[in-house]
C-alpha positions in Angstrom: 3.2 29.2 -30.1 4.3 26.4 -32.4 4.7 22.8 -31.4 8.5 22.8 -31.2 8.5 25.8 -28.9 5.8 24.3 -26.7 7.8 21.1 -26.2 11.0 23.1 -25.5 9.3 25.4 -23.0 7.5 22.6 -21.1 10.4 20.2 -21.1 8.2 17.5 -22.7 10.9 16.6 -25.3 13.6 14.5 -23.8 16.1 12.7 -26.0 13.8 13.0 -29.0 10.8 11.4 -27.2 7.7 12.8 -25.4 8.0 13.1 -21.6 5.0 13.8 -19.4 6.0 15.7 -16.2 5.8 13.8 -12.9 2.9 15.8 -11.6 0.8 14.6 -14.6 1.5 10.9 -14.3 -1.0 9.6 -15.0 -3.5 12.2 -13.9 -6.2 12.0 -16.6 -9.2 12.5 -14.3 -11.2 11.0 -11.4 -14.1 8.7 -12.0 -16.7 10.8 -10.3 -19.9 8.6 -10.4 -19.1 5.0 -11.3 -17.8 3.7 -8.0 -19.2 3.5 -4.5 -18.0 5.7 -1.7 -18.8 3.2 1.0 -15.8 0.9 1.2 -12.2 2.1 1.1 -9.1 -0.1 0.9 -5.7 1.2 2.2 -2.6 -0.9 1.4 0.5 -0.3 3.5 3.8 -1.6 2.1 6.7 -2.2 4.4 9.7 -2.2 2.0 12.9 -4.1 2.6 11.5 -7.3 4.1 10.3 -6.7 7.6 11.4 -9.2 10.3 8.0 -10.7 11.3 9.4 -12.7 14.2 10.6 -9.6 16.0 7.4 -7.8 15.1 4.9 -10.4 16.4 7.2 -12.1 18.8 6.8 -15.8 19.6 8.0 -15.3 23.2 6.4 -18.6 24.2 8.7 -20.7 22.0 12.2 -21.5 23.3 13.5 -22.1 19.8 13.1 -18.4 19.1 15.5 -17.5 21.9 17.9 -20.3 20.9 18.1 -19.0 17.3 18.4 -15.3 18.2 20.6 -15.1 21.2 21.5 -11.3 20.8 18.5 -9.9 19.0 15.5 -11.7 20.5 13.0 -9.5 22.3 13.0 -10.3 26.0 9.8 -11.9 27.3 9.3 -9.2 29.9 9.5 -6.5 27.1 6.9 -8.1 24.8 3.4 -6.7 24.6 1.7 -10.0 25.2 -1.4 -10.9 23.2 -1.7 -14.5 24.2 0.5 -17.2 25.8 2.6 -17.6 22.6 2.8 -14.3 20.8 3.0 -10.6 21.5 4.0 -7.3 19.8 7.4 -5.7 19.7 7.7 -3.1 22.6 8.0 -0.3 20.0 4.4 -1.0 18.9 2.8 0.2 22.1 0.5 2.5 20.2 -1.2 -0.5 18.6 -2.1 -2.2 21.9 -5.2 -0.1 22.2 -6.1 -0.7 18.6 -5.8 -4.4 19.2 -7.8 -4.3 22.4 -10.6 -2.4 20.6 -11.0 -5.2 18.1 -9.7 -3.2 15.1 -6.7 -5.4 14.3 -6.2 -8.9 13.0 -2.8 -10.6 12.7 -2.4 -13.3 10.0 0.7 -15.5 10.6 2.9 -17.2 8.0 1.7 -15.6 4.8 3.7 -16.4 1.7 3.6 -18.3 -1.6 5.1 -21.5 -3.1 8.8 -21.4 -4.3 9.5 -18.1 -2.6 12.1 -15.6 -4.1 14.5 -13.8 -1.8 15.2 -11.0 -4.2 13.7 -7.7 -3.0 12.7 -6.7 -6.6 11.4 -10.0 -7.7 9.5 -10.8 -4.5 8.0 -7.3 -4.5 6.8 -7.8 -8.1 5.2 -11.0 -7.0 3.3 -9.4 -4.2 2.3 -6.4 -6.2 1.1 -8.3 -9.3 -0.3 -11.4 -7.5 1.7 -13.7 -9.7 3.1 -17.2 -9.2 6.9 -17.2 -8.5 7.6 -18.3 -12.1 5.1 -16.0 -13.7 6.0 -12.5 -14.9 3.2 -10.0 -15.1 3.3 -6.4 -16.2 0.1 -5.4 -14.4 -0.7 -5.1 -10.7 -3.5 -6.8 -8.8 -5.1 -3.4 -8.0 -4.6 -2.2 -11.6 -6.4 -5.3 -12.9 -9.2 -4.6 -10.4 -9.5 -1.2 -12.0 -9.5 -2.7 -15.5 -12.2 -5.2 -14.6 -14.4 -3.1 -12.5 -14.4 0.0 -14.6 -14.9 -1.1 -18.2 -17.7 1.4 -18.6 -16.0 4.2 -16.7 -15.2 7.3 -18.6 -11.9 7.7 -16.6 -9.5 4.9 -15.9 -8.7 4.9 -12.2 -10.0 5.1 -8.7 -6.8 4.4 -6.8 -4.3 6.9 -5.3 -0.8 6.3 -4.2 0.5 8.9 -1.8 3.9 9.2 -3.4 5.8 10.8 -6.3 5.7 7.7 -8.5 3.2 4.9 -9.1 3.9 1.3 -8.0 3.3 -1.6 -10.3 0.5 -2.7 -8.0 -1.7 0.1 -9.3 -0.9 -0.3 -13.0 -3.5 -2.1 -15.1 -3.6 -2.8 -18.8 -6.0 0.0 -19.7 -6.3 1.9 -16.4 -3.9 3.1 -13.8 -4.0 4.7 -10.4 -2.4 8.1 -9.8 0.6 9.1 -7.7 -0.1 12.2 -5.7 1.4 13.7 -2.6 -0.1 17.2 -2.4 -3.4 18.1 -4.1 -2.7 21.8 -3.6 0.6 21.6 -5.4 -1.0 19.7 -8.3 -3.7 22.3 -8.4 -1.2 25.1 -8.6 0.8 23.4 -11.3 -2.3 22.9 -13.5 -3.4 26.5 -12.9 -0.1 27.9 -14.1 -0.9 30.5 -16.7 1.2 28.9 -19.4 -0.3 25.4 -18.7 -3.8 26.9 -18.9 -3.1 28.7 -22.1 -1.8 25.6 -23.7 -4.9 23.5 -23.0 -7.1 26.4 -24.2 -5.3 27.3 -27.3 -3.7 24.2 -28.7 -6.8 22.0 -29.2 -6.0 21.5 -32.9 -3.5 18.9 -31.8 -6.1 16.7 -30.2 -6.4 14.4 -33.2 -2.6 13.7 -33.5 -1.4 10.5 -32.0 1.3 11.5 -29.6 0.4 15.1 -29.1 -3.3 14.2 -29.0 -2.7 12.0 -26.1 -0.6 14.6 -24.4 -3.1 17.4 -24.8 -6.0 15.2 -23.7 -4.0 14.2 -20.6 -3.3 17.9 -19.9 -7.0 18.8 -20.2 -8.2 15.9 -18.0 -5.4 16.5 -15.5 -6.6 20.1 -15.0 -10.1 18.8 -14.4 -8.9 16.2 -11.9 -6.7 18.6 -10.0 -9.6 20.9 -9.5 -11.8 18.1 -8.3 -9.3 16.6 -5.9 -8.3 20.0 -4.5 -11.8 21.4 -4.1 -13.2 18.2 -2.6 -10.3 17.4 -0.2 -10.1 21.0 1.1 -13.6 20.7 2.5 -12.2 18.6 5.4 -9.7 19.9 7.9 -8.4 17.2 10.2 -8.4 18.1 13.9 -6.5 14.8 14.8 -3.0 14.9 16.1 -0.5 12.9 14.0 3.2 12.1 14.7 5.7 14.1 12.8 6.9 11.5 10.4 6.7 11.1 6.6 4.7 7.9 7.0 2.2 9.5 9.4 1.8 12.4 6.9 0.9 9.9 4.2 -1.8 8.4 6.3 -3.0 11.9 7.3 -3.4 12.7 3.6 -5.4 9.5 3.1 -7.6 10.3 6.0 -8.3 13.7 4.6 -9.2 12.2 1.2 -11.5 9.6 2.8 -13.2 12.0 5.2 -13.8 14.6 2.6 -15.7 12.1 0.4 -13.2 11.8 -2.4 -14.5 9.1 -4.7 -11.5 6.8 -4.5 -11.6 3.1 -3.6 -8.0 2.2 -3.0 -5.2 4.1 -1.4 -1.5 3.0 -1.3 1.2 4.1 1.1 4.7 2.8 2.0 7.4 2.8 4.7 10.9 1.7 3.7 14.1 0.7 5.5 13.3 -2.8 6.8 16.3 -4.6 5.2 18.0 -5.2 8.6 21.1 -7.2 7.9 23.1 -5.3 10.5 22.3 -4.1 14.0 18.6 -4.8 13.5 17.2 -4.0 17.0 17.5 -0.2 16.8 16.7 0.2 13.1 13.6 -2.0 13.1 12.5 -0.7 16.4 12.5 2.9 15.1 10.5 1.9 12.0 8.0 -0.1 14.0 7.4 2.9 16.3 6.8 5.1 13.3 4.5 2.6 11.7 2.5 1.9 14.9 2.1 5.5 16.0 1.1 6.6 12.5 -1.3 3.8 12.1 -2.9 4.3 15.5 -3.5 8.0 14.8 -4.9 7.2 11.4 -7.4 4.6 12.7 -8.5 6.9 15.6 -9.0 9.7 13.1 -11.2 7.5 10.9 -13.2 6.4 13.9 -13.8 10.0 15.0 -15.2 10.7 11.5 -17.3 7.6 11.3 -15.2 6.2 8.5 -13.5 3.2 10.2 -16.3 0.8 9.4 -16.0 1.7 5.8 -12.2 1.3 5.7 -10.1 -1.8 5.5 -6.3 -1.5 5.9 -3.8 -4.2 5.1 0.0 -4.2 5.7 2.5 -6.5 4.0 6.2 -6.8 3.3 7.8 -8.6 0.4 9.2 -11.3 2.6 10.2 -12.1 6.2 13.6 -12.9 7.5 15.4 -16.1 8.3 14.7 -17.6 11.7 18.3 -17.6 12.9 20.1 -14.3 13.2 23.3 -13.6 11.3 26.7 -12.7 12.7 26.1 -9.0 12.4 23.2 -8.8 14.9 20.7 -8.8 12.0 18.7 -11.1 9.9 18.9 -12.2 6.3 16.2 -12.5 3.6 13.6 -15.2 4.5 10.2 -16.3 3.3 6.8 -16.3 5.0 5.8 -13.3 7.1 2.8 -11.9 9.0 0.2 -9.5 7.6 -1.9 -7.0 9.6 -5.5 -6.2 8.8 -7.2 -3.2 10.4 -10.8 -2.0 10.3 -14.1 -1.5 12.1 -15.8 -4.5 10.6 -13.4 -7.3 11.2 -15.0 -10.7 11.4 -12.2 -12.4 13.3 -10.3 -10.0 15.5 -6.9 -10.7 17.2 -4.6 -13.5 16.0 -6.2 -15.2 13.0 -4.2 -18.5 12.8 -1.6 -20.5 14.6 1.8 -19.1 15.4 4.8 -20.0 13.2 6.2 -23.5 13.8 9.8 -22.9 14.6 10.5 -26.6 14.9 9.4 -27.4 11.3 11.4 -25.2 9.0 12.2 -25.3 5.3 16.1 -25.1 5.3 16.0 -22.5 8.0 12.9 -20.6 6.8 9.3 -20.4 7.9 6.8 -22.5 6.0 3.9 -20.5 4.8 0.4 -21.4 6.1 -1.6 -19.2 3.8 -1.0 -17.9 0.3 -1.0 -14.1 0.2 -3.4 -14.3 -2.7 -6.0 -15.8 -0.4 -5.8 -12.5 1.5 -6.1 -10.5 -1.8 -8.9 -12.8 -3.0 -10.8 -12.3 0.3 -10.6 -8.5 -0.2 -11.6 -8.6 -3.9 -14.6 -10.9 -3.2 -15.8 -9.5 0.1 -14.7 -5.9 0.1 -14.3 -4.7 -3.5 -17.1 -6.9 -4.8 -15.4 -8.6 -7.7 -14.7 -12.2 -8.4 -11.1 -12.8 -7.4 -10.6 -15.3 -10.3 -11.1 -12.4 -12.7 -8.2 -10.5 -11.1 -5.8 -13.3 -10.0 -4.4 -16.2 -12.0 -7.0 -18.5 -10.6 -9.8 -18.7 -8.0 -8.3 -18.5 -4.5 -10.3 -19.7 -1.4 -11.3 -16.8 0.8 -10.6 -16.3 4.5 -12.9 -15.2 7.3 -11.2 -12.1 8.6 -14.0 -9.9 7.0 
């Protein structure tokens, strides 16, 4: 088959340019030997700007009830953690996790000169940039760049999704986006696909087609490795029937089967609650909590919880005062959750938000989110955070 027919038949030629199918982006191969199996990081993104004040509720502060007359969580409904703060009642599944010492809550995480745009603030969180700095690489992607300069293959991070977030894109190496290893394996074992990588090797030295054929060859190898390794483990744990829980179940399968990956990335969207927040956020927090509880218990039963650190973030919080539509508008600082079996400071990490000292109606941040990233880079992923972030950030004592 000639090159033109190949491109036409595979759909790689789009508007005169080369197009790599979604199932190959960017599946070049897994780094099998260069990275340790012993510590895993799971990043959970809550997209839309989760309302932190109705997630970790400051029920002990009267100002909260004054500012949120119709959407505040009633004191008797709060899952109380101390005399000031407690969890949203839809997060019952996490009470046992908290009581076991597997959960840390970090209050008022943000950054200077915050941006209220979903897209810009998410970019800031995913790249680890300053608010006036624009980066084209993510903080995890730069970790891959710095930690894998001698690796034959460029990535050790998997996002359980159809597309790859900026957070996992480095300058020279990228993570992979993958929902179903069996589907990837079937795609790369398609007879036409296999015949192309076996019979068209004369194109390997060509610039564009060379990259394409190399990607195909390495994709096939990766697909076999991921499928053959992950199918070893069959989870016996019971997970809720939600898309988010299924993402976490996939991550647990990868971790428990010994897949040589350091970072996993999952997400749950829908947190932009401008209107009728109580029901919408409550349903999402229930999905999040039940999925997370099942995931952590699954890891514990497989002796993987001590080797796994999970962090949860959202691109911003919401304004302290509710709006006229029984919702909340875009705000600034927010809480972060950290889960794991080796937490150094369990429970509530720092002081509750000061609702009496606001910045034009918004929470003031206590901790820069890059201090959280810096702590993970230094203490969990074993790299100097100054090499990944724009400068050296002081670390925290949650691990």
